[in-house]
N, C-alpha and C positions, 0 to 999 in steps of 0.2 A: 741813717736812714730816719723817718720822723716817727714819732711814737703815733700809732693809729688806734691804741686802747680806748675803751670807754672808761670814763670814771666809773667804779663799781658801784656806788651810790646812786648814779643815773640809771642804771638798767631797770626797766620795768617791765620788760618781757623776756620770754626764754629763748635763750640762743642755743641752736644744737651743732655738735662738732659736723664738719663737712668734708674738711680736707688738712691733712697735717704734711708741711713740708719739710723736709729734710736737708739741710745742705752740708753737701762735702767738699773737703778742701784736699788739694793735693799736699803730701808732706813735703815736697820740695818744689821750689818755684821753675817754671820752665821759661825760657826765653826771659828772664826778669819780672814777669807777672804771673801772681797768683791764680790759678786754675780753680773753678769751682763745678759741681755738679748738683743741680735740684732734682728731688726725687719726692712725688706726691704718692701720698696714702689716704684712699678713699674710707670713710667712716662708714660702717653698715650697722642698721639697727638691728638688733635680735629678739627674739620672741618675747625674752624676759624685759624689753625696755632699755638693754643695757647697747654699748655700742662696742663694735669691735673693728681694729684696723686691719684694712686689707693689706696685700702686697705691695711696694712700691712699684711706681713706673715713672719714665721720664716725665718730666713737665710739658707740656705742650707749648708750642710757641703761642698759640689764642690765650693760654691761663698766663702765660708770662705777660702779655701784652695787656692783659685786664689788669692784673696785679700793679704791674707799672703804670698805667693809668690811674688807678686809684691812689696810689700812692702820690702821684704827681700832683692829682687833685686837692688831696689832703695838706698836701706841702704849700700849695697856692693859697689854700684856705686859713692856715697858721700864719703865713707871713703878711697877710691883709687884715689887721684888726680893724672892728665895727667901728663907726663913727656916726654921728648925727647929721641929719640934713637940716642946716640951719641951725636955728637956736634949739637948745635941748627943751623938749615941750613939758608943760607944767605939771603933768599928769606923772611924769616919772620920777619914782622915790629913790633909787640907787640903780648905778651900772659900774660895771667893770669888765675888763676885755683882758684874757688870758692867752697864751701861745696857740692853745688846741681848743679854746672854748670862750663863753663868755657868761654874764649873768646881767640880768635887767629885772627890775620890778616895777611894775607901774600899776595905776590905779584907774579902773573904769567906773564914773559915778553911776548912782543907780537911775535906773530907767527902762524903758522897754526895749526887750531882745526878740529876736526870731529864735525859736528853739523847735527841734525835731526830735520825736521819741519813735523809738520802735513800737511794734504792735501788740508786744507783750507787756508794755506799761500802759496802754489803754489811755493814752492821753493824745487830744488832736494837737497837729503841729499848728504852730501860728505867733502870737504875740503874747509875752508874758512879763509881768514887769521883775525886776530883780533888784535886790539890794546893790550897795556898790561893791565892787569885786575888786579884788589886790591880786595879779598876775605877778608871779616869779617863774622866769624863762631861763635855761640852760640852753645849751646846743643840743641836748637830746630829752630834756624834760622839761616840764609845766606844772606848777602848782598854782591852786587857785583857793583863795580866802574871801569871805565877806567884811564887810565893815561898816559902822555906823557912824562914825564921827563927822561931823560937816568939815571939820578940818584935821588931816591925817599927821599925826605926832609919831615920834617913836615910841610914846607910851598907848598908842590906841591900841584896844583889843581886836583880835581877830575872831572870827567868826568860821564855822563850818561852811562852806559853800553849799547852800540849800539846793543842789543838783545830783543827778546821778552821775557814775563814772569817775567819782572822786572819793579817795581815801580820807580818812579823818585827819591824817599829818598833812592834808591839802594835796598831796599828789595825784596827778590825773593819769587814769587808766589810758594809755594812747591804743594802746591795741595794734592794728596793723595800718593807721594812719601814716602819712608820710610825713615825717619831721620837715620843718624850713631849713632848706639849704640854698647854698650859694648865695648867701647875703653879703652884703655889702655894708649896709647901714642898721643902726639898732631901729630905725622908722620901718624897714621893713620887717626886721624880727617880730615887733609890736604887732603890726598887721597881719603878719601871716600866723602868728600865735594865736591871736584871737578868732581868725577865720579857720582855724582849725578846731579850736574850740566850740564856738557858734554853729559853724557847718556842719559837725559832726552829729551824728544820732547819739542821744543820752540812750541806755538801753539797760542799765543795772546799777544796783546799787554795791559798790564795791566793799562796805562793811557788813552787808545783809542788814542795817538797821537805818531808820529813818533819819534824814541829815537834818530835821525840823523837829522843833517841839510839837508831839501829835503826828497826825496821819498825814505824811506827805502827799500822798494820792489826793485826798480830799482836799488840801490845802491850794493843790495846783488847778484841780476843778474849777474852784471858784478864782482864780487868778487869771483863767484864759480871758484874753480879751478885754480884763477888767481896767478901767481906768484910776482905779487905787493904786496906791505904791504900794509894794512889798512890805507886809506885816513884820517889822524888824523884832517884834518881840518873839517870834517864832523861832530865830536864829539860836544855834547852840554854841556856847563860845568854846576855843578850843585853847590850849596851853601857851599857845605863842603870841607874840605882841611883833608889832611893826619892828621894835629895835631888833628881836631875835631873828626876824625874816631877812635882814638887810646886813645883820653884823656878819 
């Protein structure tokens, strides 16, 4: 059976228990085959926010079909490692593929990007200049950093990305957004992760502090539709370097 678990370090949202499945097997084989019985136990949330396990019931045919479909899909994804369409893009810094996941790190040069904000941030949606950004994606997570070097090397300093929804360690709070799936190429992974990042609404500061030097809101008010580049002297350095990111 394929491993369908998520790497613990990539979990960025809460998972709640829904169904426990218990597999029973006969002590003795009949007709030369081992026989099994599957039973499902639903979880019910109690008043004190704990969960209790209910009485078991035989798994329904529809439940078994859903499990089979999920496992078969996951096994198919595992058996097809990602590849590049044509030449490896020059902005790709590092990549690797594993039996049940992948990792790719790439750079997006400084420039204008369309950003959307929730009303709580009180900023107009539209074009904003951003510094150079470095993205690191796995199957289940995305990390984002800023950089300033014209030529990226392993010793290049990384900075906190100057946007909401990002922790100081670079991890993006994905929330309920749908992660890219059914990928066949790294090119698709880059396009879909960037789309998820820029098409999402920026809503909150994950660390409850400004990700730039000074007042973030005042800075972005001045940057809206500005022809000037992002002032990189406002960036805050983080403890990582490109070398630690790709190693």
